N, C-alpha and C positions, 0 to 999 in steps of 0.2 A: 323826304332826304334822298339825294339821287347817287348812283355807287360811286359817286369819289370824294361825296360827303362820308356815306357811308366806311369806306376803307378807312378816312382821315381819320375820325372818330373812332374806331376799333384798333386801331394802330397807337393812337395816344392812350385808351385807354386799357391796354397791354404793357403798356408803361407803365404803369399807374400800379396795375394788377402786381407785376412784376420784382416791380419798389415794395410793396405791403405785405409780398407772398417773403420776400429776401428777409423783412425786420421779422416777422412771424418764426420764421423757419432759425432765426438768431436766436430769439427769446427763448424758442422753448429746446434749442441745444445748450443757453446757456444754461440755463434751470430746468434740469429734469423730472424735477413736481411741481414747475409752473403750473394753476388750471391759467385755461383763458376766458374770462366774465364776461366782456363787450366782442362780441362775432356776428350779433345778429345784424349789427348794420352796415359790416362787410359783405355779408352774403346779400343785402337789398341794394348794396349801392350801384349808383347805375356803368361802375365800370365793370363789377365784377359780373353784371349781367348782362352786359354787352359783349364783351368778352367770353360769357358762357353761350351766349345766340351765336356767336363767330363758330366755337368747339361745335353746337347742336347742327348747326348748317350745314358742315362742312362736311361732318360725317355720314358715310354712305347708306345710312339708315335716318337720315331726315326724309327721305322719301317715304318710309312709312309712316302710316298714321298709327295714333291711339284708341282706347275706347271710344275719344270727340270725333274722331275720323280725320281730323286735320294733319297736313303733313307743312314741312319748314314750310315749300314753298307756296302754298295756299296760306299762308301766313303772312307772307311778304306780298301779295297778290291781293288780297282781299282787306285785310287788316292794315297793313304796314307796319316797319318792322318798330318804329318809333314809338307806335298809336302801342303796340304789344307787348313792350317793354315796362311800358310807361303803366300800365295795368297790372303787370307783374309785382313788380314794384307796391304799388299801392293795396294790393292782397295781401303782400308779404307784410307791410307796413301796417295794416288796419286789424291783423290777424285774420282777415277773412277765406285764406288761401289753403285749399284743402286738397291732397293731392288724390286721385281718381285712378282707380284700380289697374292694375298694368293685362293688356290685352296679352295670352297667354299664345306663344306657337310650339309646336310639335315638330321639333327637328328630328331624322333619322342620324342614330348612329352604331358605328361599327357593331355588328354582332344581332343585330335588329332591334334596337332599345332607341328609347326616344328621350331626346334632351329638350329641357322646357326652358324656355324662351322666354324671358316680359317683357315687353315692347308700351313702355309708359309714352304721355302725352306730351308733344313737343313743351308744352308749358313745365311738366313736370322736369324734362330731361333740363331743361335751360336752369330750373332752380335746385336738381340734383349737380349740376355741373359749377354752379356758383359755390354751393356748398363745398365742393369739391377742393374748387379753387383755395377756400378759407383755407378747408381740414386735414389738407394735404403735406402743406410744407409743417404742421403741427406734427405729424403722427410720422414724417419722416426723419423726425431728429430724432426718433425713439425704434422704426426699427433696424436691424440689425442688419449686416454683412452677410448672412446666410440665405437672405429671403430676394428674388430676383421676378418673382411676376407681378405684372401688371404696374411695375416703379418708374418714374421718371431714369434716363439714362441707362437704366437695365435691360437684358433683354433674357432669350432664353438659351444663347450659346454663352454666356458668365456660367451658368450652373452648369451645361452639359462639361464646359470647362475645368472649373471646379471639380467635380464630381473624377473626372480623366489627372489632373492634379492629385488629389490626393490619396486615388488609388495607384499611382505611380511613386508611393514615397507609405509604404507600409498599410495603410487603410483598405485590408482587402475585402473585406466583408460586409456585406452592402443588405440594408433592410430598406425595400422596396414600399414605399408607402403609399396605400392606397386607402382614404376617408369612401366612406358610403356617403353616397349621396350629401354633399360639403356645404354645397352652396344649399339645399332646401332644411337639411337640420342644425344650423345654426341658432343654439341659443339666444333667443331676442334679451331675458334678462344679465344674461352673463355679460354677453354683449355690450349692451347696453353700461355695464359696470366698465367697462374697459373703458368707452367712452368718455365716461365724466371721468375716472381719471385724468384727462386732459383739457378735458372740456366742462366749464361752467358754468354758460351761457346756457337759461332754461329754456328761452326760444328756439336756439340751435337744436339743444336736445328733444324738444318739441318736436321742432319738424323730421329729424331725424326717425323718432320714433314711427312719427306720422307713416312716412314709407316705408318702413317696415314692416304697417299694420294694414295698407294700404291695403291687403288683398289683391286677389287675379279673378280674371274674365277668360274662363276657359272655350276651346273650341267648340264645345257645344252649349255654350250661351249662359251655364251656371257659375255665380257668384264663390268665391272659396274664400274663408278665411287664410290670412296668413298668419300663425299663432309661431314660425320660426323660421328662419332662413332668409336672403332674400335673393331676389328677385335677379337671375340671371337675365344679363341683359342690358340692366339698371345702371345708369352712369356713377353709382353712389357704390355698388356692388362690391366690384373689385376692391378697394378701401375699404370698406366696412370687414371684408372678408379676412383680409392683411389684419387689420385689428385684431379681429378674432384669433387667426389661424397665429398670432406672434407668440403668444401664448407658450406653442411649443417652442419657438427661436427659444425665447428668453431663458425657460427652461435647462435649454443644452446647451445654452451658453453658461449660467451661474452652476453647473455642477461639475461636479470632480470629473477630469481628462474632456473635458471641454475645450471648445475654442479660446477660451481666457487662460486654463491653463498654460504655464511656463513651459520654456524646451526641458528645461532642467526636472521640473516635475513628471513632464511627461515619460522622461525617461527616465526616473525613478520608477512611476508608474509600470513603465513595462519590462521592467526589470524584475517587478513584485508579483508578477503576471497580471495585473489590472490594465482596466481596459481604456484604451484613448478614444476621442471620436469627435464626428463633426455632422454638424446638419445641413443641406442644402436642400431648399425648396424656392418651387418653383409657384404660386396659388395653392393652390391644394396638391398640386404632388413635389413628391421628395423621396428627398433619398439620405439615409442615417450612414454613412461609412468609419467603421469600426476596426482599428485594430487591435484585435482579440483575437477571440475564438467564437464560433459558432455559437455557443452557450452567451458570451457575452451579446453577442446579437439578438438569443430572443428574450433576456428579460431586455436589454433596449426596448425590445420593441414592446413585450407588456408596460414600461415605462412609459411609452409616449403612449398608446393605447388610452393611460389611465391620467395623461395628461388632458388630451382632447376630447377627453368623456366629460371636465370641467367644465367646457363646450361646446355641450349634447352633442356630441363629434362623435360617433362610430369607426374603428379600422376594419374592413374587408377581411375577414379570416383568410379566404380563396387567395384573394387578390391581391394581400402585403408577406411579397415575396421573400425572403433571404438567399441570397447568393452570392457567392463568391467570387469577386472578380475572372478569374481561369474561364469562370462559364457563362460569364456575360451579361448586363441584364441591360432591358432597354427603358430610355429616358428621355420625355419631350421629341419624342422621334426618334433617338440613334442609339446605337447597340455600341455600347461599350463594353470592351473586354480585353486579356488581358492575354497574348500570346511571344511565342517567340519569334526573333525578326526572321524573314528566309535568308538564312545563306550565312545565320551566325550564333553566337548561345545565350544572346539576352535577350531578354520579354523587355517588350515595351507594351504600354495601355492604346492602343487604338480606337478611334471613333468611327463606327458606319453607320448610312442609312437605314433604321430597322425596320424588316422585314413587311411588317403592318405598315411604313409608311411608304414600301415602297407598291404594294397591293393598295394604298388607296389612292396613290398619282395615279397608278395604270388603269384603274375601274375608273379615273374621272375620264380618263383619254380617253378609254375606251366608250362611257356614256356617251360623251358629245357628239365622238364622230357614229353612232348606232341612231341619237337623237336629231343632229342634223339630217333636215331634208337635203336629201342628191337634188331639187331642184336648184338649191342658193348655189351662188358658186362659190368654187375654193376658197377665194379670200372669205368668205363667212364663215367658212370654219374654221378659219386658220386666226383667223379674230376672239377666237373664241378658245381657242386651244393654244395659244402659243402666250398668255401671259400664264395659266396654269403650270406650264411647264417652265416657264422661268422664273415665278415667285418659288417653285421647288425647289430647282436645281440653284438658286439665290441664297435659301435656307439652310443647303445641305451643301455648300463650296464646302468650307473651314470641314473638310474631313477628307477621312478614306474614302473618297464619293465616284472615284474615273470609273472604277468598274461600273457602278451601277449606273450612270449616264448612259456608257454608251445600251446598255441594254435599253435604256428608255429610250434614249435616240432611233434604235430597231426596233421596238415595240411601237412609238407615233408613227415613226416609217409606215408600218406594215398597218397598221388601223387608218392613216390618208391612203393610204394603195386601194385598201380594200374598198373604202367612200368611193375611188374613182373608180373604179371599176364597178358598182353598184349604181350610179352615176353616168356611165357611159359601157354598157350594157354589150353591143355591139361593136366597139373599137378594140382591134386589138394591143397587145402589150407595146409594143412597136412604136404604134401611132399615139399611143395616152404615153409615154415618153416625152417624144417630140414636143402632143401638146402643153403637158406640164411640167417636164423638168428638160427642157429643150436640147432633147437628145441625153442627157445625164439621167441620174435616178434621185438628185432630193425636190420632191414638187415646190414649187415658188409659184405665184403670180407676178403684175407689174407693181404690183404696192410692197407685200410683203413674201417672205419667204417662211415656210416650217422651221420652228424655232431646231435649232441641233443641238440636245446637252450636253453630246460628245466632243464638243469646242468648247466648253468650259472648263476654265483652268480652277481646279484645285487649290485651298490657300489653308492655311495655317491660323485658328485665331488666339489671340494671346489671350494668356489668362490673365486677368487685370486684379484679382485677389478682393481684397476691400480697400483699394485705390479706384471706386468708381465716384465721383464728386458731383452732386444735386445742382439740378441747374439755378438754385438759389445763392448756397455757398458760391457760385462761383460768379454769382451777379452781385452777390456782403460785396 
């Protein structure tokens, strides 16, 4: 199958998949208690497998092999997409498919700790992607508006905007939740029980359980069993973690003083000295904002810990903090704090890039400039630097970020100039400017210029509330 034929088949498959997803989402929304019994045939459907292959092939992780040593490009070159997907479909239909263990990679984290990343085989990734195409529209009908992480049409900016919006309207105390090793400790029986609430097809349930129990091949070559948790890095893991963590969303939503409380009832509770509260969650990062007292926040923190314990999860006592909005909190890379607006007596809640986020990007810039061989041209350095700074500024653009952008501008300029001076140790400053800055101050080459964070204009992110449509509702 040539490229043009493959693109046509993929486009046709995507239309079919989207139509079926819209139906599944509508049926799940119309009946909150409906269990779906015949989904396995969709997982093994050629259209779903083709779309799943397209998602896996386009992902930047397609160049990374699992324990079998095969990459996506190697499959295209040696086997062919059509033959590969036929084999996958046959193994699913005749029940011979068995997921292989994930290959573990340890990624350094801030503070010297390591994050475990699981790399599945390409075959397993395709089957997981197909399962996600089937399961996601169903569970999305149940997920609540307070959840933003790894969900279609939702982003971190929505979660930050909601914290800011609520903190501006009397929700002044904040519980900053931190779950210990969330993806490693989710209870499999508790998770499968929640999955069974919607999925009645035993073959799909067996597949989900098989992926959870597939095991991990560590970097030292040892095979470990996986009795708890969902492997970080797998395609299905974000959806399953949302299914597990939505137990907290549902508890807060149903509790007195939660988001379902009417404005009249909230006012009555406030007059009686009772708290009102809302949850904002992005995957395993969450904030519980409270209109009440610190004592209310402490009680709700313990309540949240009890709810999460039903899924085998624990809060970190050291990192689960209770803060007042005037002190400020860090959430998803942002520092959110209320203070007086300069020149007035009025107070507003502002969002800034957090110090930790600034240190992270400056460390990246510094590392790139140190690791880049001075034998390389300036263009090679700018090719690596510019995307890092551009992506960082794009994320932090909707906030009070102008001063931080100017600081990053100066920091990046200084690191590049230091690199140029190491590259040309015998060239004076005047000649260096003439060669790389045309006599000015800003480095550039014929093809590209050093990205200037100081020229990025900040904006305001519009708070969308619960009016965020799913792609399938729009399709329907």
